[in-house]
N, C-alpha and C positions, 0 to 999 in steps of 0.2 A: 439420298435413294440407289439402290442398287444395281449397277449396271448389270445388263446381261453377259454373260462370257461369248465371245464369238466362238462360230461352230466353226471345230476341228473337222476338216477333211483328210482321210488316209490321203498317204501320198500315193499310193497305188492308182487313186482315183483321180488325183490332182495330173498324172502321169496321161491317164485317159483322157482327161476332159481336153488337157492339150490336143489331143488325136481329132477328138469330136470337133472343136474350133476350127481347126484344119480343114475337116469335111464340109462344115458348115459356111466357113467360107467359100469354097469352091463351089457350095451349092447357089450360094447369095449371088457371085458372079454370074454364074449361070441364068439368072434370072429367078430361083424359084423361090417361092414365097412358105411352101411348107414342106414336111419330110414325115413319114410314118416313122415310128420307132423301128419296125423291122430293116427299111431299107437305112436308116442310121448307124445300125448298128452291125448291118452286115458290111458296110462302108469303112468303119472303124475296126473290122476285125472283133467284134464281141459278141456275145448274145443279148437279145432283149431286154430277158432280165437283167444282167449284168449293168445293160444300158440305163434301165430304169431305177435301177438301184444306185448308180453314181451323179445321176441328176436329181435325184430324189435329197442331196447333200444344196442342193439348189433352191430347195423350195419348190411348189406347186409350177410346172412348166408347161405340160402338154394337154392337148384337149381329147378326150376321149372318144374315136372315132375319125378324128381328122388327124392326131399328129401333133406334131411341133412347129410352131410359126420359126421359119429358119433364122431372120433379122434379129428375133427376142432372142430366142436361146443363144445365137453366136455374140450378141452385147452382153447376155447375163453372164456367161461363162469369161467371157473375157473382162467383163468387172471383178470376177472372184481371180480370176489368174492374172487380175493386174496389167494387163498388156496396153490399155490406154497410159499408163505409167514408162517411160523411157528409163532405162537401166544401162546407165556405165557401165562397161565392159573393158577390159583390157586382156590381150591376149601375148604369151609367151611363148616364143620358139615357131618361125618362121619356115620351116619347112615346106614339104609338099600339102602335109594337111591341114597345119596352119596359114598357109597362103590361100587355100580354097576355102576355110572357112571364114579368114577376114574379106575375102572378096564377095563371099554370098550375099545378095542383097536380100533374101527375105527377113533376115533379124530384124531389120528395123521395121517391119510391119507387124511383129510379134514382140514390140517395146523394148528391144533389146539395140545399141551403139555402141559401137567399139571407139573407144576413144585413144585406144592406146595398143602400139604393136613392136615388138621389142625381140629382138636376138643377140645372141655373143658374137656371130660371124661377122668378123666386117665386110665380108662380100655382100651380106644382106642387107647392112643397115644404109639407110637412104633411099632404099627398094619403095616403089609407091604402091601400094595395094589396096583397091577398096577405097581410094580417096585419101589413106591415110601414109604417112612416110615412115617407114620402119626406124624405131631408134632403139640406141643402144640401151642394152640392159640396168647397165646403172643409172637411167635415167627413171626407173621404173617408179619407186618411190616420190619422187616430185609429180609424176603425172596423176599416180591414184590419189595423192592427196588433194593437186590441182582440181583435179575433175571429180572428186567422191566417187570414184568406181567402186561399186559395190561386190562385182563379179569378176573373177578371173579364171581365165580359160589355159591351164597348161598343155601345150602339143610339143613338147622337147623330149630329148634323149630320156630313158627312164634313170641314168646317173645323177644328172641334174635336177629333176624333176620337184626332189626333196627340199631341196634349196630353194629354188623357186616356190614352193608352196608356203616356206617360212617367210620368205619374204614379203608375198602378199599378205600373209597373216599379220604379219609385224607393221605392214603399211596403213592395214584399215580395211582390206577385202573381207567380207564374210562371207562369201560363197565362191567356191574352185569347183570347174569342170577339169576333169582331168579324163587327158585322153593318153598318158606316160601308160607304158606295161609294167606298171606299178601300184603297191598302194602307199597311200600316204598318211603319216599321221599330221594332226592339225589341232592345234589348241581347242579349249571350250567354247563355243559361240561362234565356230567357224565351220561350214557343211563343205562336205568334199562327198561329190557323186563323181563313180569311174564310170567311164564309156571305154570298154575294150571288144574292139572291133572283132578279134578274132574269136572271141566268144561267142558276139553275134553271129558269126559266120558257121560256127561250129553247132550252135543252134539250127539255124537253119537248114545246115545239111543234112542233120538228124530230122528235122521233122519231113525233109523232102524224101528221106530213105523210109521213113513209116509211111509215107504216103504210098510211096512204091511196092513195099510189100506188102500193103493192103487192099491193092488193087490186083482184081481179078487176072488171072493168066488169058 
């Protein structure tokens, strides 16, 4: 028997589903049972038509005239994103940003668990952050193998980020989130997402300036 091919969800839609999940989780915590599409769209920063198009990838979700059941939609998105499965992550670079990420408790509720923190600076090795002890970078491969970590986070200076990426890939990590201000080259089968905070700030500044220009004097 021919098995049906799994439905492919565009990457941009996946990113917005994560935002919807955050909003729905907050609504559920507040005791809400239903939410209208317009309210959910506004809270997520999208238009209602875009919301409905994104959710169409999940199959039938809402009820006309009622909206969406908060808990049901939250659980469906959680299932699609794999939130119920814990993913082991390692983080390399324990500066200010790396320390803040390692100490953030919210990753656990989204299915991500840091199993190793690494740095090359002797002064940082041995520090306790988020319940973990910072290890020397020489132990990276052993920890990745032992924990089967599938995600690596790089918060190192730009000049060493590529070598860290290479080591993560060679150790078996297949997904890398890069905060270093440099574009990384990775082998086939390894996905790299770049987070450039300066670009995000520039976009916010531009949007804010455009809003001021559009306001009546």
